N, C-alpha and C positions, 0 to 999 in steps of 0.2 A: 403245759405241764412239763416239769423237768424230766428229761429223758434218761434217767439212770434207773436201771432195773435192779431192785434189791428185794430181799425177803423182809417180811415184817420183823422176824426175829433178828435178822442182821441189822436192821435199822435201829431197833431198840438197844441192841448191844453197842452199836456205834455211838448213839446219842449219849448213852450212859457213861462212856469212857472218853469221849473226845468231842470238842465242838469247834476246834480251829478249822478254818475252811481253806480249801484249794480253789482258787478262782482262775480258770483258764484265761490266758491273755491279759491278765492284770499286771500292773507294776508290782514287783516283788522286792521288798526292801530288806537288805541284809541288816541284822539286828545291831551290829557294831559299827557300821559305816554310814548308815543313812542313805545309801545308794542302791539303785536297782541292781539286782544280782547279775553279774556278767559270767555266765557259765553255759554259753551256747554250744550246740552240737555235742553236749556232754553225756556223761554216764554217772551212775551212782554205785558205790561199793560200801557195804556194811562191814565195820570192824568192831567187834564187841557189841555194845548197845548204841553205837554212833554211826550215822550215815554220813558219807562223804560224797559231795557232788562236785565233779571236776569238769570244767568246760572252757570254752574260748572267751577271752576278753575282747569284745567288739567295740570298746569305747571309742576307738579311732577308726572304725570301719574294718575293711577286709584284712589289712596288713597285720601281721602278728605283733602282739604286745606281750601278752601273758597267757599261760594256762593257769586258771585260777582254781582254788579249792575252797569249798564251804562245808561246814559241819552242822548236823542237826540230830536231835534225839526224837523228833516227832514228824519229820518230813515237811513241816510247814515253816517253822522258825529257823532261819539259817544264819550262821555266823561266818564271816569271812576269816579264813585261816591264813591266806597268803597265796603267793604265786609259786607254782611248782617248777615252771620254766618261764624265763623272761627273755626279752630281746637282748641279743648280744651285738657286738660290733660288726660281725661278719658271719658267713656260713649259713647253714640251714635256718638258724634262729636269728639271723641278722635283719637289718631294715628291709622293708618292702617284700618280706617273705610271707608265705601263707602256711599256717598250721591250723588244721581243722580236725574236729571230731576226736579229741583225745579220749581214750578209754583205758582204764586201769584194771589189771587183774593181779591176783596174788599167787605166787608160786610157793607152795608149802614146802617143797624140797629145798629150795635155796633161801627161803625166808625173804624174798625180794618182791617188791611191787614193780610191775612192768607196765609201762605206758606205750601204747601204739597210737599213731596219729598220722593223718594225711599231711605230707610235706610237699610244698610246691613253690614255684616262682609266681610273681605277681600276675603273669599272663596265663597261668595254669597249664604250662606246656611241659613241666617236668614229670608230673603225675607219679610221685613216689610215696612210699610208706616210711615212717621214722619210728625209732624205738628209744626209750629212755628207762632208767631204773632208779629205785630209791629203796632205802631200808625202812622207810616209814611212809604211810599212805599219803600224808599231807606234808612231807618234808621236801627238800630240794631234790630234784631229779638230775641225774647225770645223763646227758644226751649222748647216745652211742653212734648212730649213723642213720643214713637214709638209703633206700634202694628201690628199684622196681622189682617186686617179689617174683621170683622165678622168671625174671625178664619181661614181666607184663606190667602195663599201666596200673596205677592204683590211685584212685581219687577218694571218694567217700569210703570210710572204713568203719569196721566194728570188730569186736572180739567176743568170743564165747568160750567158757570153760564147762566141759561136760561133767557129768556125775562121776566119771572115772578120773577126773583131774586132767585129762588131756585138753589142750587149748587149741583154738582155731582163730585164724585171722580172716575176716570178711572184707573183701575189697571189690570196688567197682572198676572193672576193666572196660573202658569205653569201646575197645575194638572187639572184644570177645564175649562180654557179658559179666554178670555178677559171679564172683568166685569165692569158694570156701577153701582155705588153705590150712594145712596142718602146721602147727608150731612144734619146735623142738621141746625136749623135756624141761629145759630151763626157760621156755617161752620167749627166747631172744632171737630165734631164727625161723624162717619159713623153710619147711622141709619138703612139702609136696602139695600138689593140688588134689583136693578130695572131690570137688564137684564144681562144675561151671554151668550156670544157667544160660541158656541160649538167649533168653529175653534180656533187654537192656533196662536194668533198674539200678538205683543208688540208695544211699542212706540205709544200709542193712542193719538189722537187729535180729538176733536169734534167741529163742527161749525153748525150754523143754518141759512138757507136762504129760505125766503118765505115759512116758515112752514115746511121745509124739513131739517131733521138732517143728517149730514154727519159724519161718523166715519172713520178716516184715521188711518192706522196702517201698520206695517211692519211684514214680516215673521221672524221666529226665526233662524237667521244665525250668532249670536254673533256680533262681530264688523264689519263683512263683509256686504256690501250692498246687497240688493235684490230688486226685483220688489215689491213695496209697493201696498197696496190695499185699497179700500174704500167700505163702505156699507151705505145704506140710509134707513130712516124710517120717518114716520110722528109722531111718538111717541117714546120717549126714551125707553119705555117698549116694543117696537116692535109692529108688526113683522118687522124685518130688512131684507133687500134685500140680495141676494147673493153677494159675494165679487167680485169686478172688479178692474183691474189695472187702474190707472189714468195717468201714464207716459208711454212713449213708451215702448212696451214690449221688454224685454231683455236689457234695459238700466240700470237696477238696480237703477231705480229712479234717473238717472244721477249721479250714484255713491254717493248716500246719503240715510239717514234714516230720516223719519218724526220725527220732534220734536214738532212742533207747527204750527197752521194755524192762521195767523193774519188778522183780518178784518181791512181794510183801506178804509174809505168811503163806497161805495157800492161794493167794490171788496175785494179780498183776496190774501194774499201772503203766499205761501208755504215756511216754514222754515225747512231746513233739516241739519243734521250734516254729514260731510264727514270725518268719523273716520279714523285715522291712528293708528292701534292697537299697533304697536311697538314703537310709539312715540306720545302719545295722545296730548301732548302740541301743535303739529303742525297740529292737526285736524282743518278743516276749515268749513265754512258755505255755504250752497247752498240755496239761496233765489231766488224764481221764481214766476211770476204771475200765480195764480191758477184760471182757468176759471170755474165758476159754472153756469150751465144752466139746470133748471128743477131738474132732479135727476141725472145729469151727471156732473162729475168733470174731467177736462182735464189739464194736465201740460205739457208744452213744454220747451225744453232747450234753453238757450241763453248764448252767451259768455259774454255779458254785456247788461244792460237795464236800463231804467230811470223810476223812480216812482214818481208820484205826491202825496206827503204825505197828501194832503187835500182831494183829490177826489178818490185816489186809482187807477187812470188811469195809465196804463203801456205803455211805449213807447220803441221802439227799440233803441239800442245804436247808437250813432252818427257815421257818417263817420269820418275817422281818417287819419292824417298824421303820417308817421313812421320816426323815427330818430335813426339811428344805433349807438350803443355805440362806435364802433371802428372808427366812423367818427367824434366823438366829440373831443374837445380839451382836451388832457391828460397832467397832470402836476404832479410834485413831485413823480415821479416813478410809477404813474398809467400808465398802458400800455395795448396794444392790446394783447389779449390772444386767443388761439385756443379753440373753443367751437363747437363741431361737431353738437350738436342739436340746436345751435343758428342760427338766421337769418344770412345768409352769412358765417356761420361757424366761426364767430369771436364775441368777446364781449370786453367791457372795464373792465379790472381787476385791482387788487391791489389798490382798492379805500380805502383810509384811511391807517391803519397800521402805523408802526413806521416812515415812510417817509411822512405821511399825504397826500397820493395820492388824487388827485382831478380830477373830470371829469366835463366839462362844455359843455352844449348844448347851443350854442349862438344865434341860429336863428330858434327858435321854433315858428312856425306860427300858428295863430288862426284867423279866420275870424271875430269873434265877441267877445267883451270883456264880461267877466262874470265868475262866479264860476262854475267850472267843475271838471271832474276827468281825470287824466292821468293814463293809465295802464303802469306800469313799468315791462317789461319782464326781468326776472333775473334768475341767478343760484346761489344757496347756497348749497354747498356740506357738510356743517356741520350738526350736530344733533340738534343744537340750533339755534335760530333766530339770524340774524345779523341786525345791526342798521346803518342808515345813517342820517346825517343832510342834508336836501335838501333845497336849496334856490331857490325860484322862483321870479325873478325880485327883489331880495334883501330881500325877506321875508322868514325866515327859519322855518322849522318844522322837527320833527322826523318822520322817516319812517322805519317800520320794514319789514324784509324779512324772511319768514319762509323757512326752508330747502325745496328745490324743489323736493327731493325724487328721483332724477335720471330721465333720459329721457329729455323730452321737458322742456324749461324754464317755470317757474311759473310766476304768476302775483302778484304784490303788487299795491294797489290803492293809488294814491296821489291826494288829493282833494285840488285844488288851485284856485287862481284868475288869469286869463289870460288877457292880453291886446290884443286888435285887432292889428294884425301885428306881429312883432318880439317879442319874449320873451326869457329870459335866464333862464336855469335850471342847477343848480350846485349841484353835489353830493360830499360829503366829509365823512370821517369816524367820529366816536365818541370815544373820550377818548383812542385813539391809537388802537382801534379795526378796523377790516376790514368790510366794507360794502359788500353786495353781488355783484357779477359780473353783470354788466348791459348789457343785450343783445340789447334792443331797447326801445324807448319810443313810446307809441301809444297815440297821442294827438288829441282830438276832433277838427275838423275844425270849428265847430260853436256850 
């Protein structure tokens, strides 16, 4: 049974207004690039009716390339808007540098967007915080400087703006513990320390609900996941409660690390990174509904779920029809291959390539017409992503497939318009390259 706790009323409301799915850990393809979203260690800011997701580009591993920005009006379909900061010839943003966990806040008094981020050398010995500004949320940012705030180390970082518009910088000080620092009125300088936790935690994120502050953070285990914790207080200066787990004990926070907690309506979405340390490009995102009640935070895992972006109400993933790749129509040298971990032990392979292999699912059934998400179970044994052109009822879009990493097939999410009744879904390669092997399609019935 999928482990999302929702009310019957909430489920009905969600299904009626949205059926696009969030699939934790899946390949998430940007709508206009056909590439997996590169916004790791990121955060989200809403401006008007649009959400902006800003995070690290890990295409080439640890070293800084870009801080990327994506936009969405529904929190599922994301368009690449461009790089806010990019590698320069030298300095903090030069080659072989580290820039991590960029977070943006808006200063109402100055009308400036302010980005704070972890700045470091390739050996992580500098432990600084950096700041940049822009007049637009997804425009080019002017990099200002880096420093050790108040003379202390700063690695994983976060930001928080309180209901009185005062802003705070959250920093991981390896020597002394997790710190909450006050920012100046223009949000550009650190002015004082508000609280320092004695315990050693990183990846901080703060929210406030009904006068209660929640600090979320992970233990110090490098790129490897662990059971993340939270603490609560009625003042940022404390006293703070003892630390408690918010996900199932022993789950390693469902193989993820806290990066941000997003308020949506009256609810919250946990945003975590599922890091793959030996190939950071293929790290994925684990987003799940976070339940806040009084001073208690609870996170439950789910294969897939539906979010109403207006109200924040979370609904369980829909029931699905399954269509096996080996049962589809295979053409131009696409053929059935053996896949021990796949459903039925087989999959559709050799899609694309020099022979332009094609796979057509010709009788994909849905009960109700509308926009929804198909989970494509696949295997990609390469170290880089593969790409396909996927046509649904004649409308074509790009779909990325991250390396599945061995073992069970991975998921890639295809957001489409389905007709009531029969639909056709066709996979082909791009520019002579091979797409991933397709194990099966998981298609919502309604």
